[in-house]
N, C-alpha and C positions, 0 to 999 in steps of 0.2 A: 269414171268424171272425177276430173281432180275436185281440190276444195275452194280452188281461185276460180275454178269454172263451176260449181256449182253454189258459191257466193251471188258472181255475176247473174248467175242466171236467175237466183231469188230476186234479186235486185231489179232487172229486169220486167219480170214477172210483177215484181210489186207496180214498177212504175206504169207498166199496161195495163193493170186492174184499177190505178187510181186515174190513169188519162180516161180508161173507158169510163169510168162514174163520172166523170165531170161530162163526157160525151152524152152520157145519157142523161143525166140532171139538166143539160143545158137542153137539149131538143124535149123533155118529157115534164118539162116544168109547166105547162099548160095542160097536163092531163094527171088524171089521178092517179093514173097508172107510178108516179113517182113517189107517192105513199108510202106501197107496196117495196118499191127499189130499195129505199133510205131504209123500211124497216130491216129488208134482208142486213145490208152492210153494218147499221145499227147493232142488231142481233150480235153479226159477227166480230162487232166492236168491244159488245159488252161481255162477250167471254173470255176474250182475250186478254182482257182488263186487269191488271194487278196495282187497283188500292193502295194506300197505305194500311188501310184497315185489314185486307185484305192478306198481305205480308206480316202483319200482328198476328194474325191468326197460326198464318204457315208456320212463322218464327216461333211461338208458344207452343206448337204441336212437332215441332220438330225439340225445342228443349224439354218435353216430356218424354221422347223417345230415346234422346241424348244420355237422361236420367236412368233409364230402364237399360238401358243399354250398357249402362257403366257399373251397373247393379247385378247381373248375371249373365251368362254367354245364352245367345240364343233370347233372349228379353227383351227385345225390339228389333224393328225393321233395319236399326242403324247397328252395327256390328260391334263399333267400339274397339276398334282392337288394341290392347296392347302394345305399343310398338318397343318397349323395353329401353325405350331412349329418354334417360333421364340427365344428360347433359347436353346444351347444345354451344356450338362454338360461341366465344369471345371475341375474336379478331387480333387472340393475340396466338395465337396457333404459325408454329413455324414449320416449314421444313420440305419436301417433297414427297407427293402424297398421288396416287392411282385412283381413279373411280371407272366402275363400269357400268354402263344405263342400257338395262335391256328392258324393253316395252313393249314391239312392234313388233314391225317387218325389219326394222334396224335395228341396229342396236350402237352404244358410242363406246370408245374407250379415250380414258382422257389424262392430263397429267397436267399437275397443277403446283406449284413454287410458292410456298407461303412465306410472307414476311414480318407476322406481326403488324402492332398495330401502326407502326410507321410504314411501311410499305405494303401492306395489307399483300395482292395477288402480284408479285412480283412476275410470273409468266403463266401462261394456260396455253395449253395442247391439245388438242381433240384428232378425232380420226374418226367419221359415221361409215360403217360399213353395213353392208345389205344384206338380208338371211337368202340363203335361196331358197325359196319354195317348197321343196322337197324335205328340206333338214326341219321346216315345218309339221310336216308330219312323219315324222321318221323315228329317232331312236335318240335314247337320252345321250348316252354315248356321240352318237354323232352331231348332234347337235352343237353341247357343251367343250366337243374337242375343237371345233370351228371356231367358237368364239375363244378358247385358247388361245390356239393358233394366232387368231388376230390381235388378242395382248400381249403375245408374245412378241411378234413384228413389231408394235407400236413400241413398248420397254425397251426394244435392240436402237431405238432411234433418240436414244436419249444421249442429249448432248455430255462433252467429256467433264464440262464440270458438276456436272449433275449425278455422274455416277455412284451407285449407293457402295459403302465400305461391306467386303466379303461378309464380314461378321455381321450386318445389319441386315434385317429380311424388310422385302418392301412390301408397305401395306395398301390394303386396298378396301373401297368402297365398292359396296356392289347395290345398285338401284334396281330390284326387279319389281315392276309392274302388274303382277298377277296375284290372286288371292292367296296368299300363303297365312297358316297358322303359327305365328312367332312363336318360336320356344326360347329364342336369347337373344341380345344386342347381336349377335353374329351367325345365329340359323333359322333355319323355317321352312315347315313343311308345305311341298303343292298342294291348295284345296281343289286346286280346277284353274285349267286352262282357257285364253279368253282369244280376242285379238286374232282370230285365224289359225291357233295351235291348237293340235291335237296329238300330245308324244305320251300315250299313255304310260308306258313304263314310269315316267318323271314323275306323276301323281302320287302323292302317298312319300315320296321320298325329302330328305334335307334339299335345296337348290345350292346350299353351299356349300354341302360337300361333294354334289355331283361337278359344281367347278373346278374346288378343290384336287379331285379326284383328276380331273381333265389338264388339269395345268401341272399337276405329277407328271402325268403320261407324256408329258413334251419337256419335263426338266424346270418349268419355271417355277423360282422359288419365291413364293407370294404369299401372302398370308389374306384371307378374309377379314376384315374390323370391325366392320357395320353392313350391316342386311336392311335395309329399307325401302318402303317405297316413294314415286316421286312426290309424291304431295309430303314426305314428312324429309326429301332431300330438299324444295324446294323454303322449307321454314329454315333449315337448317343454314341453307346460303343468306335466305334475310337475317338469320339471327347473328348471319357473320359481319354482317355490316349496318346495323341496329339494334342496339338491346333491348329495345322496346316489341320486336314483334315475334307478335303468341300464336299467330296462326297464318295458315297460308293457303290457300284455294287453286285446284288445275282444273283449268280449264280447256277442253282437247279432243281428242278423240273420245274420250270420258272426262268426267266432274268425280271429282273429288277435297275433302278437308282433312285435316289435322290441325290439331294445337294441345297444347300446353296446359294440364290439368295439376291438380292439385296431388298428389297419390293417396294422402288419405279422403280423398273424395270419392274413389274406384272402388266401395264393394269387393266387386269381384275379384282385388288385386290381392294374393294371399301370401305372398312374400314378404322378406323385410324393405320398408320404407326407405327409397333410397337417401342420400346424406343432400343430397337437393331440396329433396319435398316435393318435386316434379317430376312426372311421365309424360311424354308426347303421345297420344290418343289417336290413332288414326281412322277416322270416323266410317269412311265406305258408305259416304251419304248419297251416293246414286241412287239404292234401290229404297230410297226413304219415300213415303205416300200418306199423305192426307185428303180425307175429306174436303177438306182449305182449300187444294190444289186446284189452279185454273184450268183443269183438264177437259179439252174442247171435243169436238166429234172428229175430230181432224188431229189430236194426240190418239184419241182412241182407234183411230184408223193405222196410223201407222206404229202404232205397238202391235194390231194383229198380224201386221206383216214383217215385223223386225224376228230376229232369230232368239229371243225371249220373251214372248206374251207374257204379259204381268209382271215380269219384272223390270229393275232399275228406270222406272217410270219417274224419277225426278233428275235423272240424268238425261231421259231421252225427251224432257222438256225444255234441254236448252239445246237440245246437242241435235235437232232435227236432218239439221242441214247437210250431218258429213257424211250420211247415207246415204246413195244416192237413190236405189227403189225407195227410199221413204219420200223422200224430195219428189220426187215422181205422183206417186200415192197423194201429196197436200195439194197440189199442182191440178192433179185430177179431177180432185174435191170441188177446188177454189172456184176451177173452169167452168165446173157444170151449172154454179151459181153466178159467174159472171155472162153464160152463158144465156141463162134465164133472162136475166136485163138488157144482153142484146136483142132477142127475143121481144122485150115488151119496146124498144126502142124501133122495131123494125115494125112491127103492128100499129106502133103510134104514125 
């Protein structure tokens, strides 16, 4: 079931529930049974409610976890990962650059020609490539060879006026949206695969190194200059257009946030303070959990049938409609309550 279909189904289910509730109310006003039906609906509404006071409690709880995560590794539900990105785009950048975006069953290769303040983005081209399912569970070499081959084919489509001089190496930004332990601006070891990938020999390896070796095997002369996740990439794109942008949020097949922190406010940072004084933090806030979150019996049921029960609770509150089986579980539980209302209607 695609996202559009799931979304449509959710809307339809909500409409049916609302219509049924109105019919029941209309037919049952004359009986005392309406009080019980109204109580069920009221209870559901209250459990799902997020008044300003509740949101303030959630925000305060997250702030506490943020400080703990900045203080030490493993000290918080929020990883608060140091990205090693201490400078963001200014809009003055010029030249031809490439990017690789790997974060799911498809990946994108991009080429962008930047013209500075006056011309901004002169030209932007990209190609999306599907990853064959066997490569998602095969070997590291097989996956990165496939990616490097697609990248090389894309590079070969450069227009005549954009060809690089022989003495200049192409630069590549690598957006890798899987958990990594960042070791520098252009390196990071894979902690674990997610999103259907399971390639054991990549875990613990530098993903930039794996990609670089694959490019070398096919003679593609390109250097990875930055390794970031999609959230930091979104932050960089926002800053390129607006110098006041200091944070970015992703809401898709996952959710995350990144923001600009003052480097001196990061106790676990032991390196030299960057000249900019800033450091971009990858929060990994999907795993946030607090007693103040409005977690209902439906959220608990959805979590129980997920692939990772007890984990990524905050993320699941946002994104339950993404997973088909979770959506089905939600509908089943809600329809049981709706069925009860219908029985009351029939008895009346």
